[in-house]
C-alpha positions as a printed Julia matrix, in Angstrom:
233×3 Matrix{Float64}:
 72.84  47.48  -24.97
 70.84  49.87  -22.77
 70.44  52.23  -25.7
 69.0   49.44  -27.87
 66.55  48.37  -25.16
 65.47  51.97  -24.63
 64.93  52.41  -28.37
 62.85  49.22  -28.5
 60.74  50.37  -25.56
 60.15  53.82  -27.06
 59.36  52.49  -30.53
 56.9   49.92  -29.12
 55.21  52.61  -27.04
 54.88  55.01  -29.94
 53.52  52.53  -32.44
 51.2   50.64  -30.09
 52.55  47.1   -30.4
 53.47  44.74  -27.61
 57.23  44.16  -27.35
 56.55  40.46  -26.7
 55.53  40.16  -30.35
 59.14  40.82  -31.33
 60.88  39.17  -28.36
 59.56  35.67  -29.09
 59.67  33.13  -31.87
 56.11  31.91  -32.49
 54.95  28.47  -33.64
 51.5   27.72  -35.04
 49.69  25.33  -32.71
 46.08  25.37  -33.89
 43.5   27.19  -36.0
 39.81  27.82  -35.58
 38.32  28.34  -39.04
 34.54  28.44  -39.56
 34.16  27.27  -35.93
 36.21  24.15  -36.68
 39.35  23.59  -34.58
 42.36  21.97  -36.26
 45.61  21.31  -34.42
 48.91  21.45  -36.31
 49.53  18.11  -38.07
 52.79  16.4   -37.15
 55.38  16.58  -39.95
 58.76  14.94  -40.55
 60.33  18.39  -40.41
 60.03  21.1   -37.78
 57.3   23.68  -38.24
 58.54  27.05  -39.38
 59.14  29.99  -37.07
 56.6   32.81  -37.22
 58.14  36.23  -36.66
 57.34  39.91  -36.31
 60.18  42.02  -37.7
 60.99  45.73  -37.83
 63.03  46.82  -40.83
 63.8   50.48  -40.26
 60.28  51.26  -39.12
 58.63  49.03  -41.73
 56.87  46.15  -39.97
 56.3   42.65  -41.27
 54.73  39.48  -39.94
 55.53  36.04  -41.33
 53.19  33.23  -40.27
 54.94  29.93  -40.95
 54.02  26.27  -40.89
 55.71  24.38  -43.77
 55.07  27.3   -46.1
 54.9   30.92  -44.99
 52.35  33.71  -45.32
 54.2   37.02  -45.22
 52.48  40.37  -44.73
 53.51  44.01  -44.54
 51.68  45.47  -41.54
 51.07  48.66  -39.61
 50.13  48.71  -35.94
 47.11  50.46  -34.48
 48.15  52.93  -31.78
 44.93  52.47  -29.76
 43.93  48.8   -29.88
 45.97  45.58  -29.96
 45.65  45.13  -33.69
 47.5   45.51  -36.95
 46.5   46.24  -40.53
 47.71  44.1   -43.43
 48.89  46.15  -46.39
 50.24  43.45  -48.72
 52.13  40.18  -48.87
 52.21  36.69  -50.33
 52.66  32.96  -49.63
 55.43  30.53  -50.48
 54.44  27.51  -52.57
 56.8   24.65  -51.6
 55.19  21.18  -51.72
 55.44  18.96  -48.63
 55.21  15.21  -49.33
 56.23  13.7   -45.98
 54.21  12.31  -43.07
 50.59  13.58  -43.01
 51.15  15.24  -46.38
 47.48  15.84  -47.2
 46.68  17.26  -43.76
 49.82  19.39  -43.75
 49.12  20.82  -47.2
 45.54  21.67  -46.2
 46.8   23.31  -43.02
 49.35  25.31  -45.01
 46.58  26.56  -47.31
 44.45  27.62  -44.35
 47.37  29.63  -42.97
 47.79  31.39  -46.31
 44.05  32.0   -46.78
 43.66  33.39  -43.26
 45.88  36.36  -44.09
 45.84  36.67  -47.87
 42.15  36.02  -48.6
 41.47  39.51  -47.26
 41.64  42.89  -48.92
 44.55  45.23  -48.38
 43.69  47.19  -45.26
 42.21  44.21  -43.42
 42.57  44.48  -39.63
 43.66  41.62  -37.36
 43.41  41.69  -33.57
 46.05  40.06  -31.4
 46.25  38.91  -27.79
 49.19  37.49  -25.82
 48.31  35.16  -22.94
 51.01  34.43  -20.36
 50.74  30.85  -19.05
 53.59  31.14  -16.58
 56.62  29.64  -18.32
 55.14  29.98  -21.82
 53.15  32.46  -23.89
 50.33  32.06  -26.38
 49.67  34.51  -29.21
 46.12  34.57  -30.6
 45.48  36.42  -33.86
 41.83  36.97  -34.8
 40.09  38.14  -37.93
 37.31  40.23  -36.31
 35.13  40.02  -39.43
 34.95  36.2   -39.58
 35.91  35.31  -36.0
 38.57  32.92  -37.34
 41.67  32.55  -35.15
 45.22  31.22  -35.33
 47.02  30.26  -32.12
 50.8   30.4   -31.75
 53.0   29.48  -28.81
 56.63  29.94  -27.86
 56.92  26.69  -25.86
 59.24  25.12  -28.42
 61.89  27.77  -27.81
 65.26  26.51  -26.61
 65.72  29.33  -24.13
 68.47  29.31  -21.53
 65.81  29.12  -18.84
 64.28  25.98  -20.31
 67.66  24.44  -21.08
 68.64  24.29  -17.43
 65.31  22.87  -16.29
 64.7   19.17  -15.8
 62.45  17.25  -18.17
 59.79  14.62  -17.56
 58.39  11.92  -19.81
 54.81  12.34  -21.03
 52.87   9.76  -23.07
 50.82   8.8   -25.03
 50.99  11.91  -27.17
 48.58  12.37  -28.9
 46.24  11.1   -26.19
 42.57  10.11  -26.1
 41.72   9.24  -22.49
 44.75   9.82  -20.26
 48.38  10.89  -20.1
 51.12   9.25  -18.05
 53.93  11.31  -16.54
 57.2    9.76  -15.43
 60.46  10.95  -13.84
 58.99  13.58  -11.51
 59.19  14.22   -7.78
 56.58  14.35   -5.04
 54.72  17.45   -3.83
 55.33  19.64   -6.87
 52.68  21.9    -8.4
 51.25  20.46  -11.61
 48.77  22.19  -13.89
 47.31  21.84  -17.36
 46.44  24.97  -19.36
 44.7   25.31  -22.67
 46.3   27.6   -25.24
 44.26  30.58  -24.05
 45.95  30.28  -20.63
 42.91  28.89  -18.79
 43.83  26.34  -16.08
 41.87  23.11  -16.65
 43.54  20.88  -14.09
 45.69  21.54  -11.03
 47.16  19.24   -8.38
 50.32  18.26   -6.49
 52.43  15.37   -7.72
 52.04  12.33   -5.47
 54.62   9.94   -6.91
 57.37   9.58   -9.51
 54.74   8.33  -11.99
 51.29   9.88  -12.47
 48.26   9.06  -14.6
 45.9   11.94  -15.43
 42.45  11.56  -16.94
 42.01  13.92  -19.91
 39.0   12.19  -21.47
 36.77  15.2   -20.79
 39.12  17.64  -22.54
 38.11  19.0   -25.94
 40.21  18.14  -28.98
 43.22  20.43  -29.13
 46.63  21.22  -27.67
 47.4   21.67  -23.99
 50.38  22.76  -21.92
 51.31  20.54  -18.97
 53.7   22.21  -16.55
 55.32  20.94  -13.36
 57.2   23.11  -10.89
 60.97  23.2   -11.66
 60.48  21.23  -14.89
 60.36  22.28  -18.51
 56.69  22.4   -19.68
 55.47  19.97  -22.32
 52.72  20.27  -24.92
 50.38  17.37  -25.63
 47.56  16.83  -28.08
 44.11  15.56  -27.07
 42.5   13.71  -29.97
């Protein structure tokens, strides 16, 4: 086991990529295309897992929602970026809840990576929000971005944590939190990791005003509890 970890550390150091890229499953949470933000539409099935993989020194990234955009990549040894060499998209048709929105979102995911020439460079950034991480991949030419998070992971750490009830989700003006305890740290982060709200819980049930928040996804975390993601419409 130590040998494998050492090899992973050495290989990541040599090729310039962050080991967190490979140590997490990533889930698309939102896109910013042409300065327009779109959060992931809710489907009847779970969104696909986006993964970085290393096959004998050949690196690949698969960005998945319902369909997947797969790319062969090489990492830059100086900056946090990778170059796309080739790839393709799957073409399965989704006809469930929010079908039109989901199909459009799928197409945007494919176009983000594949509507570029071979040799296109993408920058990446990993933001640590305490108990969760956010991966942001940017096309530096257009400024378009795709956000991924690992908050949906069923890790052992999250499995042993308590859960709270959060509603309505999606929300427009406020969220209500139930089944918590007093005097615990509560904070709301956006997907870039910026803290937008911070307080101590004052009762078993709380109501938080989110009317001033921009449309998008947010991470609400409470000390000793598993974090939850909510959508602001």
